[in-house]
ZAVEX-696788 format. One record per residue: chain; residue number from 1; x, y, z of N, C-alpha, C in turn. Coordinates in nm, 2 decimals. Layout:
<nodes>
["A",NUM,[X,Y,Z],[X,Y,Z],[X,Y,Z]]
...
</nodes>
This chain:
<nodes>
["A",1,[-0.38,4.68,-6.26],[-0.36,4.79,-6.17],[-0.36,4.74,-6.02]]
["A",2,[-0.44,4.64,-6.00],[-0.45,4.59,-5.86],[-0.32,4.53,-5.81]]
["A",3,[-0.25,4.46,-5.90],[-0.13,4.39,-5.85],[-0.02,4.50,-5.82]]
["A",4,[-0.01,4.60,-5.91],[0.09,4.71,-5.89],[0.06,4.78,-5.76]]
["A",5,[-0.07,4.81,-5.74],[-0.10,4.88,-5.62],[-0.07,4.80,-5.49]]
["A",6,[-0.09,4.67,-5.50],[-0.06,4.59,-5.38],[0.09,4.58,-5.36]]
["A",7,[0.17,4.57,-5.47],[0.32,4.57,-5.45],[0.36,4.71,-5.40]]
["A",8,[0.30,4.81,-5.45],[0.34,4.94,-5.41],[0.30,4.96,-5.26]]
["A",9,[0.19,4.91,-5.22],[0.15,4.92,-5.08],[0.25,4.85,-4.99]]
["A",10,[0.29,4.73,-5.03],[0.39,4.65,-4.95],[0.52,4.72,-4.94]]
["A",11,[0.56,4.79,-5.05],[0.69,4.86,-5.05],[0.67,4.99,-4.96]]
["A",12,[0.56,5.05,-4.97],[0.54,5.17,-4.89],[0.52,5.15,-4.74]]
["A",13,[0.47,5.03,-4.71],[0.45,4.99,-4.57],[0.51,4.86,-4.54]]
["A",14,[0.64,4.85,-4.51],[0.71,4.72,-4.50],[0.66,4.64,-4.38]]
["A",15,[0.61,4.71,-4.27],[0.56,4.63,-4.16],[0.43,4.56,-4.20]]
["A",16,[0.35,4.62,-4.29],[0.23,4.55,-4.34],[0.27,4.42,-4.41]]
["A",17,[0.37,4.42,-4.48],[0.42,4.29,-4.55],[0.46,4.19,-4.44]]
["A",18,[0.53,4.23,-4.34],[0.57,4.13,-4.24],[0.45,4.08,-4.16]]
["A",19,[0.35,4.17,-4.14],[0.23,4.13,-4.07],[0.15,4.03,-4.15]]
["A",20,[0.14,4.06,-4.28],[0.07,3.97,-4.37],[0.13,3.83,-4.38]]
["A",21,[0.27,3.83,-4.38],[0.34,3.70,-4.38],[0.32,3.63,-4.25]]
["A",22,[0.32,3.70,-4.14],[0.30,3.64,-4.01],[0.16,3.58,-4.00]]
["A",23,[0.06,3.66,-4.05],[-0.08,3.61,-4.05],[-0.09,3.48,-4.14]]
["A",24,[-0.02,3.48,-4.25],[-0.03,3.36,-4.34],[0.03,3.24,-4.27]]
["A",25,[0.14,3.26,-4.19],[0.20,3.15,-4.12],[0.10,3.10,-4.01]]
["A",26,[0.04,3.20,-3.94],[-0.06,3.16,-3.84],[-0.17,3.08,-3.90]]
["A",27,[-0.22,3.12,-4.02],[-0.33,3.05,-4.09],[-0.28,2.91,-4.12]]
["A",28,[-0.16,2.89,-4.17],[-0.11,2.76,-4.20],[-0.11,2.67,-4.07]]
["A",29,[-0.07,2.73,-3.96],[-0.07,2.65,-3.83],[-0.21,2.62,-3.79]]
["A",30,[-0.30,2.71,-3.81],[-0.44,2.68,-3.77],[-0.50,2.58,-3.86]]
["A",31,[-0.47,2.58,-3.99],[-0.52,2.48,-4.08],[-0.46,2.34,-4.05]]
["A",32,[-0.34,2.33,-4.01],[-0.28,2.20,-3.96],[-0.35,2.15,-3.84]]
["A",33,[-0.38,2.24,-3.74],[-0.45,2.21,-3.62],[-0.59,2.16,-3.65]]
["A",34,[-0.66,2.23,-3.74],[-0.80,2.19,-3.78],[-0.79,2.05,-3.85]]
["A",35,[-0.69,2.02,-3.93],[-0.68,1.89,-3.99],[-0.66,1.78,-3.88]]
["A",36,[-0.57,1.81,-3.79],[-0.54,1.72,-3.68],[-0.66,1.69,-3.60]]
["A",37,[-0.74,1.80,-3.56],[-0.86,1.78,-3.49],[-0.96,1.70,-3.56]]
["A",38,[-0.97,1.72,-3.69],[-1.06,1.64,-3.78],[-1.03,1.50,-3.77]]
["A",39,[-0.90,1.46,-3.78],[-0.86,1.32,-3.76],[-0.89,1.27,-3.62]]
["A",40,[-0.86,1.35,-3.52],[-0.89,1.30,-3.38],[-1.04,1.28,-3.37]]
["A",41,[-1.12,1.37,-3.42],[-1.27,1.35,-3.42],[-1.32,1.23,-3.49]]
["A",42,[-1.25,1.20,-3.60],[-1.28,1.07,-3.67],[-1.26,0.95,-3.59]]
["A",43,[-1.14,0.95,-3.52],[-1.11,0.84,-3.43],[-1.21,0.83,-3.31]]
["A",44,[-1.24,0.94,-3.26],[-1.34,0.95,-3.15],[-1.47,0.89,-3.19]]
["A",45,[-1.52,0.93,-3.31],[-1.65,0.88,-3.36],[-1.64,0.73,-3.38]]
["A",46,[-1.53,0.68,-3.43],[-1.51,0.53,-3.45],[-1.52,0.46,-3.31]]
["A",47,[-1.45,0.52,-3.21],[-1.46,0.46,-3.08],[-1.60,0.47,-3.02]]
["A",48,[-1.66,0.58,-3.04],[-1.80,0.59,-2.99],[-1.89,0.49,-3.05]]
["A",49,[-1.87,0.47,-3.18],[-1.96,0.37,-3.25],[-1.94,0.23,-3.19]]
["A",50,[-1.81,0.20,-3.16],[-1.78,0.07,-3.10],[-1.85,0.06,-2.96]]
["A",51,[-1.84,0.16,-2.89],[-1.90,0.16,-2.75],[-2.06,0.15,-2.77]]
["A",52,[-2.11,0.22,-2.86],[-2.26,0.22,-2.88],[-2.30,0.08,-2.92]]
["A",53,[-2.22,0.01,-3.00],[-2.26,-0.13,-3.04],[-2.25,-0.22,-2.92]]
["A",54,[-2.15,-0.20,-2.84],[-2.13,-0.28,-2.72],[-2.25,-0.26,-2.62]]
["A",55,[-2.29,-0.13,-2.60],[-2.40,-0.10,-2.51],[-2.53,-0.15,-2.57]]
["A",56,[-2.55,-0.15,-2.70],[-2.67,-0.21,-2.76],[-2.67,-0.36,-2.73]]
["A",57,[-2.56,-0.43,-2.74],[-2.56,-0.57,-2.72],[-2.59,-0.60,-2.57]]
["A",58,[-2.53,-0.52,-2.48],[-2.55,-0.53,-2.34],[-2.70,-0.51,-2.30]]
["A",59,[-2.76,-0.41,-2.36],[-2.90,-0.38,-2.34],[-2.99,-0.50,-2.39]]
["A",60,[-2.95,-0.56,-2.50],[-3.02,-0.67,-2.55],[-3.02,-0.79,-2.46]]
["A",61,[-2.89,-0.82,-2.41],[-2.87,-0.93,-2.31],[-2.95,-0.90,-2.18]]
["A",62,[-2.94,-0.78,-2.14],[-3.01,-0.74,-2.01],[-3.16,-0.76,-2.03]]
["A",63,[-3.21,-0.73,-2.14],[-3.36,-0.75,-2.16],[-3.39,-0.89,-2.16]]
["A",64,[-3.31,-0.98,-2.22],[-3.33,-1.12,-2.23],[-3.33,-1.18,-2.09]]
["A",65,[-3.23,-1.14,-2.01],[-3.22,-1.18,-1.87],[-3.34,-1.14,-1.79]]
["A",66,[-3.38,-1.01,-1.81],[-3.50,-0.96,-1.74],[-3.62,-1.04,-1.77]]
["A",67,[-3.64,-1.08,-1.90],[-3.75,-1.16,-1.94],[-3.75,-1.30,-1.87]]
["A",68,[-3.63,-1.36,-1.87],[-3.61,-1.49,-1.80],[-3.64,-1.48,-1.65]]
["A",69,[-3.60,-1.38,-1.59],[-3.63,-1.36,-1.45],[-3.78,-1.34,-1.42]]
["A",70,[-3.84,-1.26,-1.51],[-3.99,-1.25,-1.49],[-4.06,-1.38,-1.51]]
["A",71,[-4.02,-1.46,-1.61],[-4.08,-1.59,-1.63],[-4.05,-1.68,-1.51]]
["A",72,[-3.93,-1.68,-1.46],[-3.91,-1.76,-1.34],[-3.99,-1.72,-1.22]]
["A",73,[-4.01,-1.59,-1.21],[-4.09,-1.54,-1.10],[-4.24,-1.58,-1.12]]
["A",74,[-4.29,-1.57,-1.24],[-4.42,-1.62,-1.27],[-4.44,-1.77,-1.24]]
["A",75,[-4.34,-1.85,-1.28],[-4.34,-1.99,-1.26],[-4.34,-2.02,-1.11]]
["A",76,[-4.26,-1.95,-1.03],[-4.25,-1.98,-0.89],[-4.38,-1.94,-0.82]]
["A",77,[-4.43,-1.82,-0.86],[-4.55,-1.78,-0.79],[-4.68,-1.86,-0.83]]
["A",78,[-4.67,-1.92,-0.95],[-4.79,-2.01,-0.99],[-4.78,-2.15,-0.94]]
["A",79,[-4.66,-2.19,-0.89],[-4.65,-2.33,-0.85],[-4.73,-2.35,-0.72]]
["A",80,[-4.79,-2.47,-0.71],[-4.86,-2.51,-0.59],[-4.77,-2.55,-0.48]]
["A",81,[-4.78,-2.49,-0.37],[-4.69,-2.52,-0.26],[-4.68,-2.67,-0.22]]
["A",82,[-4.80,-2.74,-0.22],[-4.80,-2.88,-0.18],[-4.73,-2.96,-0.28]]
["A",83,[-4.75,-2.93,-0.41],[-4.68,-3.01,-0.51],[-4.53,-2.99,-0.50]]
["A",84,[-4.49,-2.86,-0.48],[-4.35,-2.83,-0.47],[-4.29,-2.91,-0.35]]
["A",85,[-4.36,-2.91,-0.23],[-4.31,-2.98,-0.12],[-4.30,-3.13,-0.14]]
["A",86,[-4.40,-3.18,-0.22],[-4.40,-3.33,-0.25],[-4.28,-3.36,-0.34]]
["A",87,[-4.25,-3.27,-0.43],[-4.13,-3.29,-0.52],[-4.00,-3.29,-0.44]]
["A",88,[-3.99,-3.19,-0.35],[-3.87,-3.17,-0.27],[-3.85,-3.30,-0.18]]
["A",89,[-3.96,-3.34,-0.12],[-3.95,-3.46,-0.03],[-3.91,-3.59,-0.11]]
["A",90,[-3.97,-3.60,-0.23],[-3.93,-3.72,-0.31],[-3.79,-3.71,-0.35]]
["A",91,[-3.74,-3.60,-0.38],[-3.59,-3.58,-0.42],[-3.51,-3.61,-0.30]]
["A",92,[-3.55,-3.56,-0.18],[-3.47,-3.59,-0.06],[-3.47,-3.74,-0.03]]
["A",93,[-3.58,-3.80,-0.04],[-3.59,-3.95,-0.01],[-3.50,-4.03,-0.11]]
["A",94,[-3.50,-3.99,-0.24],[-3.42,-4.05,-0.34],[-3.27,-4.03,-0.31]]
["A",95,[-3.24,-3.91,-0.27],[-3.10,-3.89,-0.24],[-3.05,-3.97,-0.12]]
["A",96,[-3.14,-3.98,-0.02],[-3.10,-4.06,0.09],[-3.09,-4.21,0.05]]
["A",97,[-3.18,-4.26,-0.03],[-3.17,-4.40,-0.07],[-3.04,-4.42,-0.16]]
["A",98,[-3.01,-4.33,-0.25],[-2.89,-4.34,-0.33],[-2.77,-4.34,-0.24]]
["A",99,[-2.77,-4.25,-0.14],[-2.65,-4.25,-0.05],[-2.63,-4.38,0.02]]
["A",100,[-2.74,-4.44,0.07],[-2.72,-4.57,0.13],[-2.67,-4.68,0.03]]
["A",101,[-2.73,-4.68,-0.09],[-2.68,-4.78,-0.19],[-2.54,-4.75,-0.22]]
["A",102,[-2.50,-4.63,-0.23],[-2.36,-4.60,-0.27],[-2.27,-4.64,-0.16]]
["A",103,[-2.30,-4.62,-0.03],[-2.22,-4.66,0.08],[-2.21,-4.82,0.08]]
["A",104,[-2.32,-4.89,0.06],[-2.31,-5.03,0.05],[-2.22,-5.08,-0.06]]
["A",105,[-2.24,-5.02,-0.18],[-2.15,-5.05,-0.29],[-2.00,-5.03,-0.26]]
["A",106,[-1.97,-4.92,-0.20],[-1.84,-4.89,-0.16],[-1.78,-4.99,-0.06]]
["A",107,[-1.87,-5.04,0.03],[-1.83,-5.14,0.13],[-1.80,-5.27,0.06]]
["A",108,[-1.89,-5.31,-0.04],[-1.86,-5.43,-0.12],[-1.74,-5.43,-0.20]]
["A",109,[-1.72,-5.31,-0.26],[-1.59,-5.29,-0.34],[-1.47,-5.30,-0.25]]
["A",110,[-1.47,-5.24,-0.14],[-1.36,-5.25,-0.05],[-1.33,-5.39,0.00]]
["A",111,[-1.44,-5.46,0.03],[-1.42,-5.61,0.07],[-1.37,-5.69,-0.05]]
["A",112,[-1.41,-5.66,-0.17],[-1.36,-5.74,-0.29],[-1.21,-5.70,-0.31]]
["A",113,[-1.18,-5.58,-0.30],[-1.04,-5.54,-0.31],[-0.95,-5.60,-0.20]]
["A",114,[-1.00,-5.60,-0.08],[-0.93,-5.67,0.03],[-0.90,-5.81,0.00]]
["A",115,[-1.01,-5.88,-0.05],[-0.99,-6.03,-0.08],[-0.90,-6.05,-0.19]]
["A",116,[-0.90,-5.96,-0.29],[-0.81,-5.98,-0.41],[-0.67,-5.95,-0.37]]
["A",117,[-0.64,-5.87,-0.27],[-0.51,-5.84,-0.23],[-0.45,-5.94,-0.13]]
["A",118,[-0.54,-6.01,-0.06],[-0.49,-6.10,0.05],[-0.46,-6.24,-0.02]]
["A",119,[-0.35,-6.31,0.03],[-0.32,-6.44,-0.02],[-0.43,-6.54,0.02]]
["A",120,[-0.46,-6.63,-0.06],[-0.56,-6.73,-0.03],[-0.52,-6.82,0.08]]
["A",121,[-0.61,-6.87,0.17],[-0.57,-6.95,0.28],[-0.52,-7.09,0.24]]
["A",122,[-0.57,-7.15,0.14],[-0.53,-7.28,0.10],[-0.39,-7.28,0.03]]
["A",123,[-0.35,-7.17,-0.03],[-0.22,-7.17,-0.10],[-0.11,-7.14,0.00]]
["A",124,[-0.13,-7.07,0.11],[-0.02,-7.03,0.19],[-0.01,-7.13,0.31]]
["A",125,[-0.11,-7.21,0.34],[-0.10,-7.31,0.45],[-0.02,-7.43,0.42]]
["A",126,[0.03,-7.51,0.52],[0.10,-7.63,0.50],[0.01,-7.74,0.45]]
["A",127,[0.07,-7.83,0.37],[-0.01,-7.93,0.31],[0.01,-8.06,0.38]]
</nodes>
């Protein structure tokens, strides 16, 4: 009896049938939109997970750098100024000595290259 009464109602009220059909079409459109939004949300969640992993890695690296900076600060503040000055002066003196030795070596090398490129005095002179 329910099916007959529904068909009878649709025949008796034709605009009701058109409205029901239009409502079904709108429901289909809404279902497609919901499915599309679900897919978009899935992609968004995936992107957010990637960003969260990158942020976690950056935070880990930042913490490691922060610990290294704190260790460096502790080492610098605990260093004895006189020892640090002595080390710096020793390095400066060694660099100066090495610079002098390097200059002398370059002069010797230039002299040897000049001698190797010049003709010998005995070979070019008259006999």
